PDB file as gemmi writes it, atoms N, CA and C in Angstrom:
CRYST1    1.000    1.000    1.000  90.00  90.00  90.00 P 1                      
ATOM      1  N   UNK A   1      27.305 100.117 100.773  1.00  0.00           N  
ATOM      2  CA  UNK A   1      27.319  99.175 101.954  1.00  0.00           C  
ATOM      3  C   UNK A   1      27.990  97.984 101.755  1.00  0.00           C  
ATOM      4  N   UNK A   2      29.252  97.898 102.204  1.00  0.00           N  
ATOM      5  CA  UNK A   2      29.942  96.529 102.483  1.00  0.00           C  
ATOM      6  C   UNK A   2      29.487  95.630 102.962  1.00  0.00           C  
ATOM      7  N   UNK A   3      29.158  94.386 102.682  1.00  0.00           N  
ATOM      8  CA  UNK A   3      28.424  93.216 103.500  1.00  0.00           C  
ATOM      9  C   UNK A   3      29.193  92.150 103.440  1.00  0.00           C  
ATOM     10  N   UNK A   4      28.890  91.427 104.493  1.00  0.00           N  
ATOM     11  CA  UNK A   4      29.450  89.902 104.639  1.00  0.00           C  
ATOM     12  C   UNK A   4      28.190  89.122 104.799  1.00  0.00           C  
ATOM     13  N   UNK A   5      27.231  89.433 104.220  1.00  0.00           N  
ATOM     14  CA  UNK A   5      25.994  88.748 104.094  1.00  0.00           C  
ATOM     15  C   UNK A   5      25.955  87.494 103.122  1.00  0.00           C  
ATOM     16  N   UNK A   6      25.626  86.308 103.430  1.00  0.00           N  
ATOM     17  CA  UNK A   6      25.523  85.151 102.751  1.00  0.00           C  
ATOM     18  C   UNK A   6      23.908  84.886 102.350  1.00  0.00           C  
ATOM     19  N   UNK A   7      23.825  84.021 101.192  1.00  0.00           N  
ATOM     20  CA  UNK A   7      22.667  83.656 100.627  1.00  0.00           C  
ATOM     21  C   UNK A   7      21.883  82.743 101.745  1.00  0.00           C  
ATOM     22  N   UNK A   8      20.702  83.205 102.000  1.00  0.00           N  
ATOM     23  CA  UNK A   8      19.780  82.576 103.180  1.00  0.00           C  
ATOM     24  C   UNK A   8      19.434  80.920 102.588  1.00  0.00           C  
ATOM     25  N   UNK A   9      19.721  80.767 101.464  1.00  0.00           N  
ATOM     26  CA  UNK A   9      19.509  79.336 100.784  1.00  0.00           C  
ATOM     27  C   UNK A   9      20.510  78.482 100.710  1.00  0.00           C  
ATOM     28  N   UNK A  10      21.757  79.205  99.994  1.00  0.00           N  
ATOM     29  CA  UNK A  10      22.829  78.132  99.666  1.00  0.00           C  
ATOM     30  C   UNK A  10      24.007  78.461 100.506  1.00  0.00           C  
ATOM     31  N   UNK A  11      23.978  79.661 101.067  1.00  0.00           N  
ATOM     32  CA  UNK A  11      25.092  80.339 101.974  1.00  0.00           C  
ATOM     33  C   UNK A  11      26.216  80.738 101.008  1.00  0.00           C  
ATOM     34  N   UNK A  12      25.947  81.275  99.644  1.00  0.00           N  
ATOM     35  CA  UNK A  12      26.853  81.556  98.939  1.00  0.00           C  
ATOM     36  C   UNK A  12      27.017  82.923  98.895  1.00  0.00           C  
ATOM     37  N   UNK A  13      27.965  83.444  98.060  1.00  0.00           N  
ATOM     38  CA  UNK A  13      28.031  84.977  98.119  1.00  0.00           C  
ATOM     39  C   UNK A  13      26.969  85.837  97.631  1.00  0.00           C  
ATOM     40  N   UNK A  14      26.703  86.994  98.052  1.00  0.00           N  
ATOM     41  CA  UNK A  14      25.853  88.111  97.786  1.00  0.00           C  
ATOM     42  C   UNK A  14      26.621  89.125  97.154  1.00  0.00           C  
ATOM     43  N   UNK A  15      25.956  89.725  95.896  1.00  0.00           N  
ATOM     44  CA  UNK A  15      26.442  91.130  95.544  1.00  0.00           C  
ATOM     45  C   UNK A  15      25.395  92.051  95.873  1.00  0.00           C  
ATOM     46  N   UNK A  16      25.643  93.321  96.317  1.00  0.00           N  
ATOM     47  CA  UNK A  16      24.954  94.470  96.505  1.00  0.00           C  
ATOM     48  C   UNK A  16      24.702  95.151  95.130  1.00  0.00           C  
ATOM     49  N   UNK A  17      23.382  95.068  94.939  1.00  0.00           N  
ATOM     50  CA  UNK A  17      23.193  95.959  93.480  1.00  0.00           C  
ATOM     51  C   UNK A  17      22.795  97.285  93.605  1.00  0.00           C  
ATOM     52  N   UNK A  18      22.896  97.842  94.978  1.00  0.00           N  
ATOM     53  CA  UNK A  18      22.444  99.239  95.089  1.00  0.00           C  
ATOM     54  C   UNK A  18      23.733 100.156  94.578  1.00  0.00           C  
ATOM     55  N   UNK A  19      23.476 101.303  94.221  1.00  0.00           N  
ATOM     56  CA  UNK A  19      24.430 102.261  94.054  1.00  0.00           C  
ATOM     57  C   UNK A  19      23.955 103.512  94.270  1.00  0.00           C  
ATOM     58  N   UNK A  20      24.719 104.385  94.770  1.00  0.00           N  
ATOM     59  CA  UNK A  20      24.056 105.559  95.292  1.00  0.00           C  
ATOM     60  C   UNK A  20      23.947 106.753  94.144  1.00  0.00           C  
ATOM     61  N   UNK A  21      24.507 106.209  93.025  1.00  0.00           N  
ATOM     62  CA  UNK A  21      24.312 107.389  91.960  1.00  0.00           C  
ATOM     63  C   UNK A  21      22.935 107.527  91.553  1.00  0.00           C  
ATOM     64  N   UNK A  22      22.509 108.741  90.888  1.00  0.00           N  
ATOM     65  CA  UNK A  22      20.981 108.922  90.577  1.00  0.00           C  
ATOM     66  C   UNK A  22      20.437 108.046  89.564  1.00  0.00           C  
ATOM     67  N   UNK A  23      21.506 107.213  88.751  1.00  0.00           N  
ATOM     68  CA  UNK A  23      21.013 106.506  87.833  1.00  0.00           C  
ATOM     69  C   UNK A  23      20.815 105.248  88.215  1.00  0.00           C  
ATOM     70  N   UNK A  24      20.887 104.745  89.277  1.00  0.00           N  
ATOM     71  CA  UNK A  24      20.790 103.421  89.820  1.00  0.00           C  
ATOM     72  C   UNK A  24      19.363 103.302  90.104  1.00  0.00           C  
ATOM     73  N   UNK A  25      18.725 102.169  89.280  1.00  0.00           N  
ATOM     74  CA  UNK A  25      17.351 101.857  89.549  1.00  0.00           C  
ATOM     75  C   UNK A  25      16.969 101.069  91.007  1.00  0.00           C  
ATOM     76  N   UNK A  26      17.917 100.377  91.632  1.00  0.00           N  
ATOM     77  CA  UNK A  26      17.873  99.637  92.705  1.00  0.00           C  
ATOM     78  C   UNK A  26      18.012 100.367  93.922  1.00  0.00           C  
ATOM     79  N   UNK A  27      16.758 100.658  94.750  1.00  0.00           N  
ATOM     80  CA  UNK A  27      16.869 101.408  95.879  1.00  0.00           C  
ATOM     81  C   UNK A  27      17.396 100.831  97.025  1.00  0.00           C  
ATOM     82  N   UNK A  28      17.698 101.465  98.116  1.00  0.00           N  
ATOM     83  CA  UNK A  28      18.324 100.966  99.398  1.00  0.00           C  
ATOM     84  C   UNK A  28      17.144  99.876 100.024  1.00  0.00           C  
ATOM     85  N   UNK A  29      16.012  99.770 100.062  1.00  0.00           N  
ATOM     86  CA  UNK A  29      15.209  99.054 100.674  1.00  0.00           C  
ATOM     87  C   UNK A  29      14.443  98.143  99.646  1.00  0.00           C  
ATOM     88  N   UNK A  30      14.933  97.857  98.524  1.00  0.00           N  
ATOM     89  CA  UNK A  30      14.040  97.008  97.491  1.00  0.00           C  
ATOM     90  C   UNK A  30      14.456  95.512  97.917  1.00  0.00           C  
ATOM     91  N   UNK A  31      13.470  94.893  97.308  1.00  0.00           N  
ATOM     92  CA  UNK A  31      13.323  93.261  97.834  1.00  0.00           C  
ATOM     93  C   UNK A  31      14.303  92.541  96.892  1.00  0.00           C  
ATOM     94  N   UNK A  32      14.865  93.172  95.846  1.00  0.00           N  
ATOM     95  CA  UNK A  32      15.849  92.493  95.311  1.00  0.00           C  
ATOM     96  C   UNK A  32      17.180  93.382  95.041  1.00  0.00           C  
ATOM     97  N   UNK A  33      17.494  93.754  96.185  1.00  0.00           N  
ATOM     98  CA  UNK A  33      18.835  94.664  96.475  1.00  0.00           C  
ATOM     99  C   UNK A  33      19.890  93.609  96.237  1.00  0.00           C  
ATOM    100  N   UNK A  34      19.928  92.480  96.830  1.00  0.00           N  
ATOM    101  CA  UNK A  34      21.067  91.681  96.817  1.00  0.00           C  
ATOM    102  C   UNK A  34      20.665  90.509  95.932  1.00  0.00           C  
ATOM    103  N   UNK A  35      21.870  90.122  95.260  1.00  0.00           N  
ATOM    104  CA  UNK A  35      21.767  88.969  94.358  1.00  0.00           C  
ATOM    105  C   UNK A  35      22.880  87.701  94.806  1.00  0.00           C  
ATOM    106  N   UNK A  36      21.993  86.541  94.709  1.00  0.00           N  
ATOM    107  CA  UNK A  36      23.057  85.211  94.965  1.00  0.00           C  
ATOM    108  C   UNK A  36      23.900  85.046  93.682  1.00  0.00           C  
ATOM    109  N   UNK A  37      25.190  84.889  93.804  1.00  0.00           N  
ATOM    110  CA  UNK A  37      25.985  84.386  92.686  1.00  0.00           C  
ATOM    111  C   UNK A  37      26.515  83.245  92.996  1.00  0.00           C  
ATOM    112  N   UNK A  38      26.024  82.326  93.815  1.00  0.00           N  
ATOM    113  CA  UNK A  38      26.407  80.916  93.827  1.00  0.00           C  
ATOM    114  C   UNK A  38      27.728  80.810  94.391  1.00  0.00           C  
ATOM    115  N   UNK A  39      28.145  79.317  94.442  1.00  0.00           N  
ATOM    116  CA  UNK A  39      29.699  79.250  94.592  1.00  0.00           C  
ATOM    117  C   UNK A  39      30.495  79.033  93.513  1.00  0.00           C  
ATOM    118  N   UNK A  40      31.663  79.359  93.811  1.00  0.00           N  
ATOM    119  CA  UNK A  40      32.671  78.929  92.914  1.00  0.00           C  
ATOM    120  C   UNK A  40      32.999  77.488  92.775  1.00  0.00           C  
ATOM    121  N   UNK A  41      32.914  76.861  91.358  1.00  0.00           N  
ATOM    122  CA  UNK A  41      33.427  75.782  91.275  1.00  0.00           C  
ATOM    123  C   UNK A  41      35.071  75.331  91.064  1.00  0.00           C  
ATOM    124  N   UNK A  42      35.236  74.569  91.945  1.00  0.00           N  
ATOM    125  CA  UNK A  42      36.480  74.024  91.962  1.00  0.00           C  
ATOM    126  C   UNK A  42      36.835  72.647  91.430  1.00  0.00           C  
ATOM    127  N   UNK A  43      37.835  72.564  90.580  1.00  0.00           N  
ATOM    128  CA  UNK A  43      38.503  73.380  89.925  1.00  0.00           C  
ATOM    129  C   UNK A  43      37.810  74.130  88.766  1.00  0.00           C  
ATOM    130  N   UNK A  44      38.218  75.591  88.754  1.00  0.00           N  
ATOM    131  CA  UNK A  44      37.434  76.331  87.516  1.00  0.00           C  
ATOM    132  C   UNK A  44      37.492  75.615  86.217  1.00  0.00           C  
ATOM    133  N   UNK A  45      36.050  75.446  85.637  1.00  0.00           N  
ATOM    134  CA  UNK A  45      35.982  74.927  84.510  1.00  0.00           C  
ATOM    135  C   UNK A  45      36.633  75.781  83.364  1.00  0.00           C  
ATOM    136  N   UNK A  46      36.463  76.905  83.599  1.00  0.00           N  
ATOM    137  CA  UNK A  46      37.236  77.910  82.531  1.00  0.00           C  
ATOM    138  C   UNK A  46      38.063  78.923  83.238  1.00  0.00           C  
ATOM    139  N   UNK A  47      39.252  78.319  83.523  1.00  0.00           N  
ATOM    140  CA  UNK A  47      40.211  79.275  84.428  1.00  0.00           C  
ATOM    141  C   UNK A  47      40.771  80.394  83.832  1.00  0.00           C  
ATOM    142  N   UNK A  48      40.561  80.712  82.439  1.00  0.00           N  
ATOM    143  CA  UNK A  48      40.856  81.841  81.717  1.00  0.00           C  
ATOM    144  C   UNK A  48      40.111  83.055  81.749  1.00  0.00           C  
ATOM    145  N   UNK A  49      38.984  82.812  82.427  1.00  0.00           N  
ATOM    146  CA  UNK A  49      37.860  83.995  82.564  1.00  0.00           C  
ATOM    147  C   UNK A  49      37.705  83.986  84.139  1.00  0.00           C  
ATOM    148  N   UNK A  50      37.152  85.124  84.690  1.00  0.00           N  
ATOM    149  CA  UNK A  50      37.140  85.763  85.821  1.00  0.00           C  
ATOM    150  C   UNK A  50      36.416  84.523  86.821  1.00  0.00           C  
ATOM    151  N   UNK A  51      36.837  84.486  88.293  1.00  0.00           N  
ATOM    152  CA  UNK A  51      35.949  83.731  89.150  1.00  0.00           C  
ATOM    153  C   UNK A  51      34.866  83.951  89.281  1.00  0.00           C  
ATOM    154  N   UNK A  52      34.247  85.250  88.802  1.00  0.00           N  
ATOM    155  CA  UNK A  52      32.972  85.635  89.087  1.00  0.00           C  
ATOM    156  C   UNK A  52      31.948  85.366  88.016  1.00  0.00           C  
ATOM    157  N   UNK A  53      32.728  85.001  86.821  1.00  0.00           N  
ATOM    158  CA  UNK A  53      31.826  84.524  85.604  1.00  0.00           C  
ATOM    159  C   UNK A  53      30.786  83.435  86.064  1.00  0.00           C  
ATOM    160  N   UNK A  54      29.600  83.637  85.363  1.00  0.00           N  
ATOM    161  CA  UNK A  54      28.586  82.606  85.509  1.00  0.00           C  
ATOM    162  C   UNK A  54      28.942  81.206  85.400  1.00  0.00           C  
ATOM    163  N   UNK A  55      29.867  81.009  84.274  1.00  0.00           N  
ATOM    164  CA  UNK A  55      30.126  79.777  83.877  1.00  0.00           C  
ATOM    165  C   UNK A  55      31.153  78.937  84.861  1.00  0.00           C  
ATOM    166  N   UNK A  56      31.752  79.603  85.926  1.00  0.00           N  
ATOM    167  CA  UNK A  56      32.717  79.218  86.882  1.00  0.00           C  
ATOM    168  C   UNK A  56      31.970  78.940  88.271  1.00  0.00           C  
ATOM    169  N   UNK A  57      30.602  79.401  88.194  1.00  0.00           N  
ATOM    170  CA  UNK A  57      29.847  79.280  89.453  1.00  0.00           C  
ATOM    171  C   UNK A  57      28.419  78.442  89.291  1.00  0.00           C  
ATOM    172  N   UNK A  58      28.170  78.085  90.396  1.00  0.00           N  
ATOM    173  CA  UNK A  58      26.842  77.364  90.567  1.00  0.00           C  
ATOM    174  C   UNK A  58      25.698  78.169  90.220  1.00  0.00           C  
ATOM    175  N   UNK A  59      24.419  77.863  90.059  1.00  0.00           N  
ATOM    176  CA  UNK A  59      23.470  78.529  89.744  1.00  0.00           C  
ATOM    177  C   UNK A  59      23.009  79.486  90.739  1.00  0.00           C  
ATOM    178  N   UNK A  60      22.440  80.516  90.613  1.00  0.00           N  
ATOM    179  CA  UNK A  60      21.984  81.667  91.401  1.00  0.00           C  
ATOM    180  C   UNK A  60      20.766  81.145  92.079  1.00  0.00           C  
ATOM    181  N   UNK A  61      20.595  81.331  93.378  1.00  0.00           N  
ATOM    182  CA  UNK A  61      19.286  81.344  93.983  1.00  0.00           C  
ATOM    183  C   UNK A  61      18.141  82.430  93.841  1.00  0.00           C  
ATOM    184  N   UNK A  62      18.527  83.528  93.567  1.00  0.00           N  
ATOM    185  CA  UNK A  62      17.816  84.585  93.043  1.00  0.00           C  
ATOM    186  C   UNK A  62      18.178  85.819  93.752  1.00  0.00           C  
ATOM    187  N   UNK A  63      17.231  86.668  94.034  1.00  0.00           N  
ATOM    188  CA  UNK A  63      17.401  88.131  94.757  1.00  0.00           C  
ATOM    189  C   UNK A  63      16.664  88.332  95.959  1.00  0.00           C  
ATOM    190  N   UNK A  64      17.407  89.091  96.986  1.00  0.00           N  
ATOM    191  CA  UNK A  64      16.799  89.009  98.328  1.00  0.00           C  
ATOM    192  C   UNK A  64      17.129  90.575  98.692  1.00  0.00           C  
ATOM    193  N   UNK A  65      16.398  91.138  99.678  1.00  0.00           N  
ATOM    194  CA  UNK A  65      16.182  92.424 100.293  1.00  0.00           C  
ATOM    195  C   UNK A  65      16.756  92.352 101.693  1.00  0.00           C  
ATOM    196  N   UNK A  66      16.901  93.539 102.304  1.00  0.00           N  
ATOM    197  CA  UNK A  66      17.358  93.390 103.772  1.00  0.00           C  
ATOM    198  C   UNK A  66      16.532  92.559 104.601  1.00  0.00           C  
ATOM    199  N   UNK A  67      15.098  92.853 104.232  1.00  0.00           N  
ATOM    200  CA  UNK A  67      14.513  91.854 105.284  1.00  0.00           C  
ATOM    201  C   UNK A  67      14.482  90.394 105.298  1.00  0.00           C  
ATOM    202  N   UNK A  68      14.402  89.945 104.164  1.00  0.00           N  
ATOM    203  CA  UNK A  68      14.629  88.642 103.920  1.00  0.00           C  
ATOM    204  C   UNK A  68      15.833  88.094 104.605  1.00  0.00           C  
ATOM    205  N   UNK A  69      17.111  89.136 104.589  1.00  0.00           N  
ATOM    206  CA  UNK A  69      18.207  88.536 105.189  1.00  0.00           C  
ATOM    207  C   UNK A  69      18.155  88.697 106.740  1.00  0.00           C  
ATOM    208  N   UNK A  70      17.339  89.488 107.254  1.00  0.00           N  
ATOM    209  CA  UNK A  70      17.014  89.608 108.607  1.00  0.00           C  
ATOM    210  C   UNK A  70      17.660  91.035 109.129  1.00  0.00           C  
ATOM    211  N   UNK A  71      18.339  91.667 108.267  1.00  0.00           N  
ATOM    212  CA  UNK A  71      19.058  92.987 108.415  1.00  0.00           C  
ATOM    213  C   UNK A  71      18.141  94.215 108.680  1.00  0.00           C  
ATOM    214  N   UNK A  72      18.075  95.000 109.512  1.00  0.00           N  
ATOM    215  CA  UNK A  72      17.520  96.081 109.577  1.00  0.00           C  
ATOM    216  C   UNK A  72      18.044  97.212 108.909  1.00  0.00           C  
ATOM    217  N   UNK A  73      17.208  97.952 108.119  1.00  0.00           N  
ATOM    218  CA  UNK A  73      17.669  99.097 107.536  1.00  0.00           C  
ATOM    219  C   UNK A  73      18.170 100.500 108.374  1.00  0.00           C  
ATOM    220  N   UNK A  74      19.401 100.874 108.009  1.00  0.00           N  
ATOM    221  CA  UNK A  74      19.790 102.228 108.836  1.00  0.00           C  
ATOM    222  C   UNK A  74      20.204 102.967 107.974  1.00  0.00           C  
ATOM    223  N   UNK A  75      20.018 104.278 108.185  1.00  0.00           N  
ATOM    224  CA  UNK A  75      20.565 105.449 107.246  1.00  0.00           C  
ATOM    225  C   UNK A  75      22.005 105.641 107.465  1.00  0.00           C  
TER     226      UNK A  75                                                      
END                                                                             
């Protein structure tokens, strides 16, 4: 699921932890499917590592499900 959803607390980026493989432990309707990864700190304190590295981002607000984000699940 490609999403443009934002964190309900800080409006930061969310990553979708669901994967359709049989090995994925996160299910489509789990309450912790999406993870807030905070905001990118500018200028990046560690420019030699990825912009998605936790050292270059503000702290996470936690995990959220579709219901928390106000999205209805669809097959």
